[in-house]
GUKOL-928813 format. One record per residue (C-alpha): residue number from 1; residue in three letters; x, y, z. Coordinates in Angstrom, 2 decimals, always signed. Layout:
N
PT   seq   type         x         y         z
PT   NUM    ALA         X         Y         Z
...
! end
This chain:
299
PT   seq   type         x         y         z
PT     1    UNK    +77.10    -77.85    -19.68
PT     2    UNK    +80.14    -79.39    -18.12
PT     3    UNK    +82.66    -78.88    -21.04
PT     4    UNK    +81.99    -74.93    -21.11
PT     5    UNK    +85.22    -74.23    -19.88
PT     6    UNK    +86.33    -75.29    -23.14
PT     7    UNK    +84.76    -72.71    -25.23
PT     8    UNK    +86.51    -69.46    -24.29
PT     9    UNK    +89.84    -69.51    -26.31
PT    10    UNK    +91.57    -68.42    -23.13
PT    11    UNK    +90.47    -71.41    -21.09
PT    12    UNK    +92.03    -73.42    -24.56
PT    13    UNK    +95.61    -71.49    -24.24
PT    14    UNK    +95.29    -71.87    -20.30
PT    15    UNK    +94.88    -76.00    -20.77
PT    16    UNK    +97.45    -76.38    -23.17
PT    17    UNK    +99.72    -74.31    -20.99
PT    18    UNK    +98.63    -76.41    -18.15
PT    19    UNK    +99.57    -79.82    -19.40
PT    20    UNK   +102.58    -78.28    -20.36
PT    21    UNK   +103.91    -77.36    -17.26
PT    22    UNK   +102.30    -80.32    -15.47
PT    23    UNK   +104.80    -82.67    -17.50
PT    24    UNK   +107.91    -80.47    -17.05
PT    25    UNK   +107.88    -79.26    -13.47
PT    26    UNK   +107.91    -82.99    -11.41
PT    27    UNK   +109.77    -83.79    -14.48
PT    28    UNK   +112.95    -81.36    -13.73
PT    29    UNK   +112.48    -81.22    -10.19
PT    30    UNK   +112.59    -84.96     -9.96
PT    31    UNK   +116.71    -84.36    -10.20
PT    32    UNK   +117.02    -81.47     -8.48
PT    33    UNK   +114.88    -83.68     -4.91
PT    34    UNK   +117.40    -85.63     -5.76
PT    35    UNK   +120.50    -83.07     -5.86
PT    36    UNK   +118.39    -81.97     -2.83
PT    37    UNK   +117.62    -78.17     -4.19
PT    38    UNK   +114.20    -78.80     -3.50
PT    39    UNK   +114.03    -75.07     -3.00
PT    40    UNK   +116.48    -74.02     -6.48
PT    41    UNK   +113.34    -73.33     -8.90
PT    42    UNK   +112.16    -70.88     -5.82
PT    43    UNK   +114.99    -68.86     -6.17
PT    44    UNK   +115.17    -69.12    -10.45
PT    45    UNK   +111.89    -67.29     -9.72
PT    46    UNK   +112.78    -64.89     -8.25
PT    47    UNK   +115.90    -64.03    -10.89
PT    48    UNK   +113.07    -64.47    -13.58
PT    49    UNK   +111.32    -61.56    -12.16
PT    50    UNK   +114.27    -59.18    -13.35
PT    51    UNK   +113.58    -60.43    -16.92
PT    52    UNK   +110.02    -59.97    -16.70
PT    53    UNK   +110.30    -56.03    -16.10
PT    54    UNK   +112.81    -56.44    -19.19
PT    55    UNK   +110.29    -57.64    -20.93
PT    56    UNK   +107.55    -55.04    -20.05
PT    57    UNK   +110.19    -52.18    -20.32
PT    58    UNK   +112.11    -53.11    -23.85
PT    59    UNK   +107.98    -53.90    -25.09
PT    60    UNK   +109.25    -57.23    -25.70
PT    61    UNK   +107.65    -61.05    -25.11
PT    62    UNK   +108.16    -61.11    -20.93
PT    63    UNK   +108.50    -65.02    -21.52
PT    64    UNK   +111.27    -64.89    -23.90
PT    65    UNK   +112.80    -62.32    -21.97
PT    66    UNK   +112.19    -64.32    -18.61
PT    67    UNK   +113.84    -66.99    -20.41
PT    68    UNK   +117.21    -65.60    -20.59
PT    69    UNK   +117.42    -63.65    -17.56
PT    70    UNK   +116.39    -67.05    -15.89
PT    71    UNK   +119.02    -68.96    -17.72
PT    72    UNK   +121.94    -67.09    -17.39
PT    73    UNK   +120.61    -66.55    -13.29
PT    74    UNK   +120.51    -70.38    -13.08
PT    75    UNK   +124.48    -70.58    -14.70
PT    76    UNK   +125.68    -67.82    -12.35
PT    77    UNK   +123.71    -70.03     -9.40
PT    78    UNK   +125.60    -73.28    -10.70
PT    79    UNK   +129.10    -71.48    -10.66
PT    80    UNK   +128.54    -69.81     -7.00
PT    81    UNK   +127.45    -74.12     -5.76
PT    82    UNK   +131.61    -74.86     -7.45
PT    83    UNK   +133.83    -71.85     -6.83
PT    84    UNK   +131.43    -69.92     -3.61
PT    85    UNK   +132.35    -72.20     -0.91
PT    86    UNK   +131.43    -70.07     +3.22
PT    87    UNK   +130.20    -67.22     +1.15
PT    88    UNK   +127.76    -69.14     -1.37
PT    89    UNK   +125.45    -68.55     +0.81
PT    90    UNK   +125.46    -65.36     +0.67
PT    91    UNK   +125.69    -64.58     -2.61
PT    92    UNK   +122.69    -66.73     -3.84
PT    93    UNK   +120.64    -64.42     -0.97
PT    94    UNK   +121.71    -61.00     -3.16
PT    95    UNK   +120.94    -62.66     -6.37
PT    96    UNK   +117.81    -64.17     -5.30
PT    97    UNK   +116.40    -60.89     -3.74
PT    98    UNK   +118.34    -58.30     -6.06
PT    99    UNK   +116.88    -60.44     -9.05
PT   100    UNK   +113.23    -59.98     -7.47
PT   101    UNK   +113.64    -56.55     -7.08
PT   102    UNK   +115.17    -55.35    -10.08
PT   103    UNK   +111.91    -57.09    -11.12
PT   104    UNK   +110.01    -55.53     -9.81
PT   105    UNK   +111.32    -51.90    -10.21
PT   106    UNK   +111.61    -52.50    -14.04
PT   107    UNK   +107.78    -53.33    -14.46
PT   108    UNK   +106.77    -49.24    -12.81
PT   109    UNK   +109.63    -47.75    -15.02
PT   110    UNK   +107.85    -49.14    -17.51
PT   111    UNK   +105.32    -47.77    -19.53
PT   112    UNK   +102.73    -50.91    -20.16
PT   113    UNK   +103.54    -52.38    -16.67
PT   114    UNK   +101.61    -51.93    -13.74
PT   115    UNK   +100.51    -53.98    -10.62
PT   116    UNK    +98.07    -55.90    -12.00
PT   117    UNK   +100.76    -57.21    -14.32
PT   118    UNK   +103.35    -58.19    -12.07
PT   119    UNK   +100.25    -59.75     -9.75
PT   120    UNK   +100.00    -62.20    -12.79
PT   121    UNK   +103.17    -63.50    -13.25
PT   122    UNK   +103.54    -63.82     -9.49
PT   123    UNK   +100.80    -65.86     -8.80
PT   124    UNK    +99.59    -66.79    -12.21
PT   125    UNK    +96.49    -65.99    -13.99
PT   126    UNK    +94.69    -67.84    -17.04
PT   127    UNK    +93.42    -64.76    -18.42
PT   128    UNK    +96.83    -63.35    -18.93
PT   129    UNK    +97.83    -66.57    -21.35
PT   130    UNK    +98.37    -65.77    -24.78
PT   131    UNK    +98.37    -67.23    -28.40
PT   132    UNK   +102.11    -65.68    -28.40
PT   133    UNK   +102.71    -66.95    -24.57
PT   134    UNK   +101.41    -70.70    -25.85
PT   135    UNK   +103.72    -70.87    -28.74
PT   136    UNK   +106.72    -69.73    -26.40
PT   137    UNK   +105.95    -72.32    -24.06
PT   138    UNK   +105.25    -74.95    -26.61
PT   139    UNK   +108.88    -74.20    -27.94
PT   140    UNK   +110.84    -74.59    -23.78
PT   141    UNK   +108.74    -77.36    -22.80
PT   142    UNK   +109.70    -79.44    -25.59
PT   143    UNK   +113.32    -78.93    -25.27
PT   144    UNK   +112.57    -79.87    -21.15
PT   145    UNK   +111.28    -82.92    -21.89
PT   146    UNK   +113.46    -83.64    -24.41
PT   147    UNK   +116.94    -82.79    -22.03
PT   148    UNK   +114.91    -84.79    -18.93
PT   149    UNK   +113.86    -88.18    -20.71
PT   150    UNK   +116.25    -88.11    -23.25
PT   151    UNK   +119.14    -88.07    -21.02
PT   152    UNK   +117.53    -89.40    -17.84
PT   153    UNK   +119.92    -92.24    -16.75
PT   154    UNK   +123.25    -89.56    -17.09
PT   155    UNK   +121.54    -87.05    -14.60
PT   156    UNK   +120.18    -89.38    -12.42
PT   157    UNK   +123.86    -90.74    -12.53
PT   158    UNK   +124.98    -86.89    -11.51
PT   159    UNK   +122.14    -85.98     -9.69
PT   160    UNK   +122.54    -88.68     -7.28
PT   161    UNK   +126.70    -89.83     -7.09
PT   162    UNK   +128.68    -87.08     -9.01
PT   163    UNK   +131.92    -88.35     -7.53
PT   164    UNK   +130.57    -91.82     -8.86
PT   165    UNK   +129.91    -90.33    -12.40
PT   166    UNK   +132.70    -88.44    -12.56
PT   167    UNK   +134.79    -91.95    -12.48
PT   168    UNK   +132.82    -93.68    -15.24
PT   169    UNK   +133.33    -91.06    -17.51
PT   170    UNK   +130.46    -88.38    -17.71
PT   171    UNK   +130.67    -84.43    -18.59
PT   172    UNK   +129.61    -83.76    -14.36
PT   173    UNK   +130.13    -80.23    -14.87
PT   174    UNK   +128.60    -79.73    -17.99
PT   175    UNK   +125.35    -82.12    -16.83
PT   176    UNK   +125.22    -80.11    -13.26
PT   177    UNK   +124.59    -76.82    -15.77
PT   178    UNK   +122.52    -78.55    -18.42
PT   179    UNK   +120.15    -79.30    -15.01
PT   180    UNK   +120.12    -76.03    -13.37
PT   181    UNK   +119.51    -73.73    -17.31
PT   182    UNK   +116.28    -76.75    -18.35
PT   183    UNK   +115.27    -75.74    -14.15
PT   184    UNK   +115.34    -72.22    -15.27
PT   185    UNK   +113.29    -72.73    -18.34
PT   186    UNK   +110.89    -74.61    -16.47
PT   187    UNK   +109.95    -72.19    -14.60
PT   188    UNK   +109.40    -69.62    -16.99
PT   189    UNK   +107.01    -72.55    -18.88
PT   190    UNK   +105.11    -72.62    -15.11
PT   191    UNK   +105.08    -68.48    -14.04
PT   192    UNK   +101.90    -68.13    -16.43
PT   193    UNK   +100.01    -70.95    -15.13
PT   194    UNK   +101.38    -70.80    -11.56
PT   195    UNK   +103.34    -68.03    -11.25
PT   196    UNK   +107.06    -67.42    -10.17
PT   197    UNK   +106.82    -67.81     -6.26
PT   198    UNK   +104.86    -71.20     -6.06
PT   199    UNK   +106.64    -72.75     -9.70
PT   200    UNK   +109.16    -74.57     -6.96
PT   201    UNK   +105.94    -76.58     -5.32
PT   202    UNK   +104.84    -78.13     -8.79
PT   203    UNK   +108.34    -79.24     -9.25
PT   204    UNK   +108.70    -80.47     -5.60
PT   205    UNK   +105.63    -81.48     -4.80
PT   206    UNK   +104.40    -83.80     -7.43
PT   207    UNK   +107.85    -85.85     -7.50
PT   208    UNK   +108.10    -86.18     -3.08
PT   209    UNK   +104.02    -87.73     -3.52
PT   210    UNK   +104.93    -90.47     -6.07
PT   211    UNK   +107.99    -91.08     -3.79
PT   212    UNK   +105.94    -92.68     -1.45
PT   213    UNK   +104.19    -95.86     -3.61
PT   214    UNK   +107.15    -96.00     -5.76
PT   215    UNK   +109.75    -98.19     -5.33
PT   216    UNK   +111.91    -96.96     -8.58
PT   217    UNK   +113.19    -94.37     -9.76
PT   218    UNK   +111.64    -94.74    -13.69
PT   219    UNK   +107.75    -95.17    -11.83
PT   220    UNK   +108.57    -92.36     -9.56
PT   221    UNK   +109.25    -90.47    -12.83
PT   222    UNK   +106.10    -91.79    -14.28
PT   223    UNK   +104.17    -91.14    -11.46
PT   224    UNK   +105.18    -87.43    -10.77
PT   225    UNK   +104.18    -86.78    -14.30
PT   226    UNK   +101.14    -88.13    -13.95
PT   227    UNK   +100.19    -86.08    -10.50
PT   228    UNK   +101.68    -83.22    -12.05
PT   229    UNK    +99.19    -83.03    -15.45
PT   230    UNK    +96.81    -84.16    -13.77
PT   231    UNK    +96.85    -81.59    -10.00
PT   232    UNK    +97.99    -78.89    -13.27
PT   233    UNK    +94.64    -79.71    -15.17
PT   234    UNK    +92.28    -80.36    -12.38
PT   235    UNK    +93.52    -76.52    -10.89
PT   236    UNK    +92.97    -74.62    -14.01
PT   237    UNK    +89.51    -75.52    -14.05
PT   238    UNK    +88.46    -75.16    -10.80
PT   239    UNK    +89.65    -72.04    -10.80
PT   240    UNK    +87.64    -70.54    -14.04
PT   241    UNK    +84.41    -72.48    -12.57
PT   242    UNK    +84.96    -71.11     -8.64
PT   243    UNK    +86.99    -67.92     -9.86
PT   244    UNK    +90.08    -68.37     -7.17
PT   245    UNK    +93.78    -67.57     -7.63
PT   246    UNK    +94.59    -71.15    -10.54
PT   247    UNK    +99.28    -70.97     -9.05
PT   248    UNK    +97.52    -71.58     -5.23
PT   249    UNK    +94.63    -73.82     -6.44
PT   250    UNK    +97.33    -76.02     -8.23
PT   251    UNK   +100.12    -76.32     -5.21
PT   252    UNK    +96.92    -77.19     -2.96
PT   253    UNK    +95.78    -79.62     -4.70
PT   254    UNK    +99.62    -81.29     -5.24
PT   255    UNK    +99.79    -80.98     -0.85
PT   256    UNK    +96.61    -82.57     -0.98
PT   257    UNK    +97.98    -85.82     -3.29
PT   258    UNK   +101.08    -85.60     -1.45
PT   259    UNK    +98.73    -85.94     +1.67
PT   260    UNK    +96.84    -89.48     +0.00
PT   261    UNK    +99.95    -91.21     -1.41
PT   262    UNK   +101.18    -90.51     +2.42
PT   263    UNK    +98.36    -92.50     +4.31
PT   264    UNK    +98.22    -95.01     +1.19
PT   265    UNK   +102.05    -96.10     +1.95
PT   266    UNK   +102.40    -96.74     +5.57
PT   267    UNK    +99.78   -100.06     +5.05
PT   268    UNK   +101.41   -101.19     +1.54
PT   269    UNK   +105.10   -100.83     +3.15
PT   270    UNK   +103.86   -103.05     +6.19
PT   271    UNK   +101.85   -105.21     +3.24
PT   272    UNK   +105.58   -105.25     +0.83
PT   273    UNK   +107.75   -105.85     +4.75
PT   274    UNK   +105.22   -108.67     +5.57
PT   275    UNK   +105.71   -110.76     +1.73
PT   276    UNK   +109.81   -109.56     +1.94
PT   277    UNK   +111.21   -108.14     -0.42
PT   278    UNK   +113.23   -109.46     -2.94
PT   279    UNK   +116.35   -108.77     -5.12
PT   280    UNK   +114.62   -108.59     -8.30
PT   281    UNK   +113.02   -105.31     -6.72
PT   282    UNK   +116.15   -103.48     -6.56
PT   283    UNK   +117.83   -101.95    -10.15
PT   284    UNK   +120.96    -99.68    -11.10
PT   285    UNK   +120.63    -96.80    -13.10
PT   286    UNK   +122.31    -97.78    -16.76
PT   287    UNK   +125.19    -94.76    -17.66
PT   288    UNK   +127.36    -95.11    -20.65
PT   289    UNK   +130.58    -95.74    -18.57
PT   290    UNK   +128.79    -98.32    -17.07
PT   291    UNK   +127.68   -101.50    -19.38
PT   292    UNK   +126.71   -103.83    -16.65
PT   293    UNK   +123.70   -101.93    -14.92
PT   294    UNK   +120.26   -101.91    -16.03
PT   295    UNK   +117.38    -99.60    -16.97
PT   296    UNK   +116.01    -99.09    -13.95
PT   297    UNK   +116.98    -97.19    -10.79
PT   298    UNK   +116.00    -97.06     -7.05
PT   299    UNK   +115.15    -93.90     -5.57
! end
């Protein structure tokens, strides 16, 4: 049967998680790309490992514990970005590597943790997604979608030009902190499917692929989410039939989508150049303090 992959309960849970990961990762990733912080998800993933280790050590749900630690780590990262200046890179490096080392150590100190558990969180594993994990992922994903969609204009304004956003009256630091916290939550949403080491790719690659053919922020956002969801589902199903790692499969499919769209973008760009651009193709962002702006924005 073509749809036999829907029968096993663990695949049903994995597919739900994959859809939510495919939606949330590009949804926050588009703001990280605009902020030129494409690798932020990778750093948060390192820090989240300490939360996973604590979860096993304290016999609690690793997803919730990883969320708490990742959020705390993202706040520290944002504070370092504000005040770190010349030594900020060193502080971030110690935070990232310390988080990974702490996670490995705590898992090995726990009675229930093992190297197999560590591998499933680092690279993703379909069979380890439990009903409790799905509940946590649904709740966290709902928060990410609420923030990234509900505050899209404000978040884009801050990500694109902090000085302009500050002049218009937006709470820049609070919004920057919200982006960091939302990225941290997204990492923990995705770690069961994609893995902590590969989640950053799913945040960035679908956005980069969408930017090849989209002209506005709104279109880029929607297309990135579509690409992210498609590759997450395709990678999950492929890993079931071919017995390959789901995280690696999803990321490779996302890169393939980027290559295909990049190839399609060249003739589209030439066609647009021949036809000539119009002012109607260009839009600006609507923010509360900029009352003359429109609903869309050029990416």
